[in-house]
C-alpha positions as CSV (number, residue, x, y, z in Angstrom):
1,M,32.7,-20.9,-1.7
2,T,31.8,-17.6,-3.4
3,P,34.2,-14.7,-4.3
4,D,34.8,-12.0,-1.8
5,G,31.8,-9.7,-1.6
6,A,29.5,-12.2,-3.4
7,R,26.7,-14.4,-2.0
8,P,25.1,-17.6,-3.3
9,S,22.1,-17.2,-5.7
10,L,18.7,-16.7,-4.1
11,H,17.6,-20.0,-2.5
12,P,14.7,-21.5,-4.3
13,D,13.1,-22.6,-1.0
14,R,13.3,-19.2,0.7
15,L,10.3,-18.6,3.0
16,L,9.0,-22.1,2.5
17,P,8.5,-24.4,5.6
18,A,11.6,-25.8,7.3
19,D,10.1,-29.2,7.7
20,P,11.2,-31.3,4.7
21,G,7.9,-33.0,4.1
22,T,5.8,-29.9,4.4
23,R,8.3,-28.0,2.3
24,E,8.0,-30.4,-0.5
25,V,4.2,-29.9,-0.5
26,A,4.7,-26.1,-0.4
27,R,6.9,-26.3,-3.4
28,R,4.2,-27.9,-5.4
29,V,1.6,-25.4,-4.3
30,Y,3.9,-22.5,-5.0
31,A,4.7,-23.7,-8.5
32,E,1.1,-23.3,-9.4
33,V,1.1,-19.6,-8.6
34,A,4.7,-18.4,-8.9
35,D,4.4,-17.1,-12.5
36,L,0.9,-15.7,-12.4
37,P,0.5,-12.1,-13.4
38,I,0.7,-9.4,-10.6
39,I,-2.5,-7.6,-9.6
40,S,-1.5,-4.6,-7.5
41,P,-4.7,-2.9,-6.3
42,H,-3.1,-0.4,-3.9
43,G,0.3,1.3,-4.2
44,H,2.1,4.6,-4.6
45,V,4.0,4.4,-7.8
46,P,3.7,7.9,-9.4
47,P,1.6,7.7,-12.6
48,A,3.9,10.2,-14.3
49,W,6.7,7.6,-14.3
50,L,4.5,5.4,-16.6
51,A,2.8,8.2,-18.6
52,Q,6.1,9.8,-19.5
53,D,8.1,6.5,-19.4
54,T,10.6,8.4,-17.3
55,P,14.1,6.9,-17.1
56,F,15.3,6.3,-13.6
57,R,18.0,8.8,-12.7
58,D,20.5,6.8,-10.5
59,P,20.6,3.8,-8.1
60,T,19.9,6.0,-5.0
61,S,16.8,7.8,-6.3
62,L,15.6,4.4,-7.6
63,L,16.2,2.2,-4.6
64,I,16.9,4.3,-1.5
65,T,15.4,7.7,-1.4
66,P,11.7,6.8,-2.2
67,D,11.6,3.8,0.1
68,H,10.9,5.0,3.6
69,Y,11.2,1.4,4.9
70,I,14.9,1.8,4.2
71,T,15.4,5.4,5.0
72,R,13.7,5.2,8.4
73,L,15.9,2.4,9.6
74,L,19.0,4.2,8.4
75,H,17.8,7.3,10.3
76,A,17.4,5.1,13.4
77,S,21.1,4.1,12.9
78,G,22.2,7.7,13.0
79,V,22.1,8.6,9.3
80,E,20.7,12.0,8.5
81,L,17.8,11.8,6.0
82,A,19.4,14.6,4.0
83,R,22.4,12.4,3.2
84,L,20.0,10.0,1.5
85,G,18.4,12.6,-0.6
86,V,15.1,12.7,1.3
87,G,13.2,16.0,0.7
88,R,15.2,16.9,-2.4
89,E,14.2,16.9,-6.0
90,A,17.5,15.5,-7.3
91,L,21.0,14.6,-6.3
92,S,24.2,15.1,-8.2
93,E,26.1,12.0,-9.3
94,Q,28.6,12.5,-6.5
95,E,25.8,12.9,-3.9
96,A,23.9,9.9,-5.2
97,R,27.0,7.7,-5.0
98,A,27.8,8.9,-1.5
99,A,24.3,8.1,-0.3
100,F,24.5,4.6,-1.9
101,R,27.8,4.0,0.0
102,V,26.0,5.0,3.2
103,F,23.3,2.4,2.6
104,C,25.8,-0.3,1.7
105,Q,27.9,0.4,4.8
106,H,24.8,-0.1,6.9
107,W,23.6,-3.3,5.2
108,P,23.9,-5.3,8.5
109,V,21.1,-3.2,10.1
110,F,18.6,-4.9,7.7
111,R,19.3,-8.4,8.8
112,G,16.1,-10.3,9.6
113,T,13.9,-7.6,8.0
114,P,11.7,-7.9,4.9
115,M,13.6,-5.0,3.4
116,R,16.7,-7.2,3.1
117,L,14.6,-10.0,1.6
118,W,13.1,-7.6,-1.0
119,F,16.4,-5.9,-1.8
120,E,18.3,-9.2,-2.2
121,T,15.5,-10.3,-4.6
122,V,15.8,-7.2,-6.6
123,L,19.6,-7.5,-6.7
124,G,19.5,-11.1,-7.9
125,Q,16.4,-11.2,-10.1
126,V,16.3,-7.7,-11.6
127,F,20.0,-6.6,-11.7
128,G,21.5,-10.1,-12.0
129,T,24.2,-9.5,-9.5
130,E,25.4,-11.6,-6.6
131,L,27.3,-8.8,-4.9
132,V,26.5,-8.3,-1.2
133,P,26.1,-4.6,-0.2
134,S,29.1,-3.5,1.9
135,A,31.6,-0.7,2.1
136,G,33.9,-2.6,-0.2
137,T,31.3,-3.4,-2.9
138,A,29.3,-0.1,-2.8
139,D,30.9,1.5,-5.9
140,E,31.0,-1.6,-8.0
141,L,27.3,-2.3,-7.1
142,Y,26.4,1.3,-7.9
143,D,28.1,1.0,-11.3
144,Q,26.3,-2.2,-12.1
145,I,22.9,-0.8,-11.3
146,A,23.7,2.5,-13.2
147,T,24.5,0.4,-16.3
148,W,21.2,-1.4,-15.9
149,I,19.3,1.9,-15.6
150,A,20.8,3.1,-18.9
151,Q,19.1,0.4,-20.9
152,D,15.8,1.0,-22.7
153,T,14.5,-2.2,-21.2
154,S,14.9,-0.7,-17.7
155,R,12.3,2.1,-18.2
156,P,9.0,1.9,-16.3
157,R,6.8,0.8,-19.2
158,A,9.1,-2.0,-20.2
159,L,9.3,-3.2,-16.6
160,M,5.5,-3.4,-16.4
161,D,5.9,-6.2,-19.1
162,T,9.0,-7.7,-17.6
163,F,7.3,-8.0,-14.1
164,D,4.0,-9.0,-15.7
165,I,2.1,-6.4,-13.8
166,A,-1.4,-6.8,-15.2
167,F,-3.1,-4.2,-13.0
168,L,-1.6,-1.3,-11.0
169,A,-3.5,1.2,-8.9
170,T,-1.9,4.5,-7.9
171,T,-2.9,6.8,-5.0
172,D,-4.2,10.2,-6.0
173,D,-5.5,13.5,-4.6
174,P,-9.3,14.1,-5.3
175,C,-8.4,17.4,-6.9
176,D,-5.9,15.8,-9.4
177,D,-6.9,16.2,-13.0
178,L,-5.6,12.6,-13.7
179,A,-3.9,13.8,-16.8
180,H,-1.2,11.0,-16.6
181,H,-3.9,8.4,-16.3
182,R,-5.7,9.8,-19.3
183,T,-2.4,9.6,-21.3
184,L,-2.0,6.0,-20.4
185,A,-5.6,5.1,-21.1
186,E,-5.5,6.8,-24.6
187,D,-2.2,5.2,-25.6
188,P,-2.9,2.1,-27.8
189,S,0.7,0.9,-27.3
190,F,0.3,0.6,-23.6
191,L,-1.4,-2.7,-22.9
192,R,-1.3,-2.8,-19.1
193,R,-4.0,-1.4,-16.9
194,V,-3.1,1.5,-14.5
195,V,-5.9,3.3,-12.6
196,P,-6.1,6.1,-10.0
197,T,-7.3,5.6,-6.4
198,F,-9.4,8.3,-4.7
199,R,-7.6,9.4,-1.5
200,P,-9.6,12.1,0.3
201,D,-8.0,12.1,3.8
202,R,-7.1,15.8,3.9
203,Y,-10.6,16.8,2.9
204,L,-12.1,14.9,5.9
205,E,-9.9,16.5,8.6
206,P,-11.7,19.9,9.4
207,A,-9.5,20.7,12.4
208,S,-6.3,20.7,10.3
209,A,-4.5,23.9,9.5
210,V,-4.8,23.4,5.7
211,W,-8.4,22.3,5.6
212,V,-10.0,25.7,4.7
213,A,-7.6,26.2,1.8
214,D,-8.3,22.6,0.7
215,M,-12.0,23.4,0.7
216,H,-11.5,26.4,-1.6
217,R,-9.5,24.2,-4.0
218,L,-12.1,21.4,-3.8
219,G,-14.8,23.9,-4.8
220,E,-12.8,25.2,-7.7
221,V,-12.0,21.8,-9.1
222,S,-15.5,20.2,-8.6
223,G,-17.5,23.3,-9.6
224,Q,-19.5,23.0,-6.3
225,D,-20.0,25.5,-3.6
226,T,-18.1,24.1,-0.7
227,G,-19.2,26.9,1.6
228,S,-21.7,24.5,3.1
229,Y,-21.7,20.9,4.2
230,A,-24.2,20.0,1.5
231,G,-21.8,21.5,-1.0
232,W,-19.0,19.4,0.4
233,V,-21.1,16.3,-0.1
234,A,-21.8,17.3,-3.7
235,A,-18.1,18.1,-4.3
236,M,-17.1,14.7,-3.0
237,E,-19.7,12.9,-5.1
238,E,-18.6,14.8,-8.2
239,R,-14.9,14.0,-7.7
240,R,-15.6,10.3,-7.0
241,A,-17.6,10.2,-10.3
242,Y,-14.7,11.8,-12.1
243,F,-12.2,9.3,-10.7
244,K,-14.5,6.4,-11.6
245,A,-14.9,7.7,-15.1
246,H,-11.1,7.7,-15.4
247,G,-10.8,4.0,-14.3
248,A,-10.7,4.2,-10.4
249,V,-12.0,1.1,-8.7
250,S,-11.4,2.1,-5.0
251,T,-11.1,4.9,-2.5
252,D,-8.5,4.9,0.3
253,H,-8.9,6.4,3.8
254,S,-6.5,6.7,6.7
255,H,-7.4,8.5,10.0
256,R,-6.4,8.1,13.6
257,D,-9.5,5.9,14.4
258,L,-12.3,4.0,12.6
259,G,-15.1,6.1,14.0
260,T,-18.2,6.4,11.8
261,E,-20.8,8.0,14.1
262,P,-23.3,10.1,12.0
263,L,-24.5,13.5,13.1
264,E,-27.8,15.1,12.6
265,P,-27.9,17.3,9.5
266,V,-28.2,20.5,11.5
267,E,-25.2,19.6,13.6
268,A,-23.1,18.6,10.6
269,E,-23.8,22.0,9.0
270,R,-23.0,23.8,12.3
271,L,-19.7,22.1,12.7
272,Y,-18.8,22.6,9.0
273,S,-19.4,26.3,9.3
274,A,-17.3,26.5,12.4
275,A,-14.5,24.7,10.6
276,L,-14.6,27.1,7.7
277,A,-14.4,30.0,10.2
278,R,-11.4,28.2,11.8
279,R,-13.3,28.0,15.1
280,I,-13.6,24.2,15.4
281,S,-12.0,22.3,18.3
282,T,-10.0,19.1,17.8
283,V,-12.9,17.2,19.5
284,D,-15.5,18.6,17.2
285,G,-13.2,18.2,14.2
286,D,-13.0,14.5,15.0
287,R,-16.8,14.3,15.4
288,L,-17.3,15.9,11.9
289,R,-14.6,13.7,10.4
290,R,-16.3,10.5,11.7
291,H,-19.6,11.7,10.2
292,M,-17.8,12.4,6.9
293,V,-16.3,8.9,6.9
294,C,-19.8,7.5,7.3
295,E,-20.9,9.6,4.3
296,M,-18.0,8.0,2.4
297,V,-19.4,4.6,3.2
298,R,-22.8,5.7,2.0
299,M,-21.3,7.0,-1.3
300,A,-19.4,3.7,-1.7
301,S,-22.6,1.8,-1.4
302,E,-24.1,3.9,-4.2
303,D,-21.2,4.2,-6.7
304,G,-19.6,0.8,-6.1
305,L,-16.1,2.0,-5.5
306,T,-14.4,-0.4,-3.0
307,M,-13.6,1.5,0.2
308,T,-10.4,0.7,2.0
309,L,-9.7,1.9,5.5
310,H,-6.3,1.8,7.2
311,P,-6.4,3.6,10.6
312,A,-4.3,3.7,13.7
313,V,-1.1,5.6,12.7
314,H,0.4,8.5,14.5
315,R,1.4,10.6,11.5
316,D,4.6,12.5,11.5
317,H,5.5,11.5,15.1
318,H,8.6,13.7,15.1
319,P,7.8,17.4,14.4
320,G,11.3,18.3,13.5
321,T,11.4,15.7,10.7
322,L,8.1,16.9,9.4
323,E,9.3,20.5,9.3
324,A,12.6,19.6,7.6
325,Y,11.5,17.0,5.1
326,G,7.7,17.0,4.9
327,A,5.3,14.0,5.4
328,D,5.7,10.4,4.4
329,V,9.4,10.0,5.1
330,G,9.1,7.2,7.7
331,A,8.1,9.0,10.9
332,D,4.6,7.5,11.1
333,I,4.2,5.1,14.1
334,P,1.4,2.6,14.7
335,I,-1.0,3.0,17.5
336,S,-3.8,0.7,18.9
337,V,-7.3,0.8,17.4
338,E,-10.8,-0.3,18.3
339,V,-12.9,-1.7,15.4
340,T,-16.2,-3.3,16.5
341,R,-17.8,-0.2,18.2
342,A,-16.2,2.2,15.8
343,L,-17.6,0.6,12.6
344,Q,-21.0,-0.3,14.1
345,P,-22.9,2.8,13.0
346,A,-21.8,2.5,9.4
347,L,-22.3,-1.2,9.3
348,A,-25.7,-0.9,10.9
349,R,-26.7,1.3,7.9
350,Y,-24.7,-0.2,5.0
351,G,-23.1,-3.4,6.2
352,T,-25.5,-5.7,4.3
353,H,-25.8,-3.4,1.3
354,P,-25.2,-5.5,-1.9
355,N,-23.2,-2.8,-3.6
356,L,-20.8,-2.1,-0.7
357,T,-17.3,-3.6,-0.4
358,L,-15.3,-2.4,2.6
359,V,-11.7,-3.5,3.2
360,V,-10.3,-2.8,6.7
361,F,-6.5,-3.0,7.2
362,T,-4.7,-2.6,10.4
363,I,-1.2,-2.4,11.9
364,D,-2.6,-3.4,15.3
365,E,-2.4,-7.2,15.0
366,T,-4.4,-7.7,18.2
367,V,-7.7,-6.9,16.4
368,Y,-7.4,-9.6,13.7
369,S,-8.8,-12.5,15.6
370,R,-10.7,-10.5,18.2
371,E,-12.6,-8.0,16.0
372,L,-11.8,-8.0,12.2
373,A,-12.2,-11.7,11.4
374,P,-15.5,-12.0,13.4
375,L,-16.9,-8.9,11.7
376,A,-15.8,-10.2,8.2
377,G,-17.3,-13.5,9.2
378,F,-20.8,-11.9,9.5
379,Y,-21.0,-8.8,7.3
380,P,-21.0,-9.6,3.5
381,S,-19.6,-6.1,2.7
382,L,-16.5,-6.4,5.0
383,H,-13.1,-7.9,4.1
384,V,-10.0,-8.1,6.2
385,G,-7.0,-6.4,4.5
386,V,-3.8,-8.3,4.4
387,P,-0.8,-7.2,6.5
388,W,0.9,-4.2,5.1
389,W,3.2,-1.3,6.1
390,F,5.0,-2.3,9.3
391,I,3.6,-5.9,9.2
392,D,4.0,-6.9,5.6
393,A,6.7,-9.2,6.8
394,P,7.1,-13.0,6.7
395,D,6.2,-13.8,10.3
396,A,3.4,-11.3,10.5
397,I,1.8,-12.6,7.3
398,T,1.8,-16.1,8.7
399,R,0.3,-14.9,12.0
400,F,-2.4,-13.1,10.0
401,R,-3.4,-16.2,8.1
402,A,-3.6,-18.2,11.4
403,A,-5.6,-15.4,13.2
404,V,-8.1,-14.7,10.4
405,T,-8.6,-18.0,8.7
406,E,-9.9,-19.8,11.8
407,S,-13.1,-17.7,12.0
408,A,-13.4,-16.0,8.5
409,G,-11.7,-18.5,6.2
410,F,-9.7,-17.4,3.1
411,T,-12.6,-15.8,1.2
412,R,-13.1,-12.9,3.5
413,T,-9.7,-11.3,3.0
414,S,-8.5,-8.8,0.4
415,G,-5.8,-10.4,-1.7
416,F,-2.2,-9.1,-1.3
417,V,-1.4,-5.4,-1.7
418,D,2.1,-4.2,-1.9
419,D,1.4,-0.6,-0.8
420,T,4.8,0.7,-2.2
421,R,6.4,3.4,-4.2
422,A,9.5,1.3,-4.5
423,F,8.7,0.1,-8.0
424,L,11.3,-2.6,-8.4
425,S,10.3,-4.3,-5.2
426,I,6.7,-5.0,-6.3
427,P,7.5,-8.5,-7.7
428,A,9.6,-9.4,-4.7
429,R,6.7,-8.4,-2.3
430,H,4.1,-10.4,-4.2
431,D,6.4,-13.4,-4.5
432,M,6.9,-13.2,-0.7
433,A,3.2,-13.4,-0.1
434,R,2.7,-16.3,-2.6
435,R,5.5,-18.3,-0.9
436,L,4.1,-17.7,2.6
437,D,0.6,-18.5,1.6
438,S,1.8,-21.7,-0.1
439,G,3.6,-22.6,3.1
440,F,0.5,-22.0,5.2
441,L,-1.6,-24.1,2.8
442,A,1.0,-26.9,2.9
443,R,0.8,-27.1,6.6
444,L,-3.0,-27.6,6.3
445,I,-2.4,-30.3,3.8
446,A,0.2,-32.0,6.1
447,E,-2.3,-31.9,8.9
448,H,-5.0,-33.4,6.7
449,R,-7.2,-30.3,6.9
450,L,-7.1,-29.6,3.2
451,T,-6.5,-31.8,0.1
452,E,-3.7,-30.7,-2.2
453,D,-6.2,-29.9,-4.9
454,E,-8.1,-27.6,-2.5
455,A,-4.9,-25.9,-1.5
456,V,-3.8,-25.2,-5.1
457,E,-7.3,-23.9,-5.9
458,T,-7.1,-21.6,-2.8
459,A,-3.6,-20.4,-3.7
460,R,-4.7,-19.4,-7.2
461,Y,-7.8,-17.8,-5.8
462,L,-5.8,-15.6,-3.4
463,V,-3.5,-14.4,-6.1
464,Q,-5.9,-13.9,-9.0
465,T,-9.6,-14.2,-8.3
466,Q,-9.8,-12.6,-4.8
467,P,-8.2,-9.2,-5.7
468,R,-10.3,-9.0,-8.9
469,E,-13.5,-9.7,-6.9
470,V,-12.7,-7.4,-3.9
471,F,-11.6,-4.5,-6.1
472,G,-14.2,-5.0,-8.8
473,L,-11.8,-5.6,-11.7
């Protein structure tokens, strides 16, 4: 029995196979990778946190407000996002405590979700508490976490060492001056590697309302004349080179589809001029964007930056939420995607280029075995991105391994990415992936499809070697 409001410590066999024999094998495989350093090649931790070693303010702004996995499910349960601090710079202590109480009162809505798994891991392994969130424990739990926050060892730089994060990539606008990254790179006392990621989505959507203003800004920052399509190309190349000089190893792209159909130069210039004059249609905007994405593939084959694509999301599905709180607050919803025909133009040109690494993620699980794995099983440039966002969850990760491995093996995937701005959950997410892959490998051992030595070698490869190779570390 445990005291009221408490739970037993985290189970050492969590996420490992239920069958006792297979579980015992999985334990041995997992033990070989459990304590390896974390390589996080894609995420959204603000670089300012690390450059300025900014102390966390309160439990709510640390754990609740920035994590749209959590806020969206609370919103679905009838909680207004404003009560959670979404869209606000800061909350008073009273407001932060009230928001934390709301989260704890709604703890049952997270049963069965990966959010519960990550949060419980953070509670037990980071804060050292066995309290279960509830209306009755909310204030005590808040106080425990606030006490933890006040310690010098709880600041971002110290946590990079505590969590053993060897490599961390942030996500950055092409016009960013990367001053925070420069601060980190020039600080001899900071021994972890933190790099920017080039995220040009908004500069490739010529039908959007803000695109013309973005082109002016791009021209100012790059020193190129973005009044023509040729100038846009030069500006993108200049900014990519700037990012690479400041440590970037990859670019990140997210659009409604994966189209890469190139245009004739004259047509590209015509559509670009129409977009600058705000006379481009949505259809023609998509045509020009697909051409621009193909140009990004060409640039990646020349400068060697790994190119990641993650399409098929209806951004800001609820207009009222976008208007009230802005983007990236949990109102993005997956849609279906077609891969084979969409990527064929770019792959026909660059798919066998020795300097290209293209990683394609999806939230549409139907394309794993039908399209992505077969493509990655032929094109040396293409890797299948691991499950993330809505499907970085235990069952989905297991389905992914089964769907992709049968035709592409283990070597044609990306290595795990946590894709999060919830800093404290990074170790929990990587541990989840290591446990699940260990379980999958244990099943192959139990079925006499792999030896245990091969499984251990593969597990270590997935955690350490693969992300280094795919992201050119």
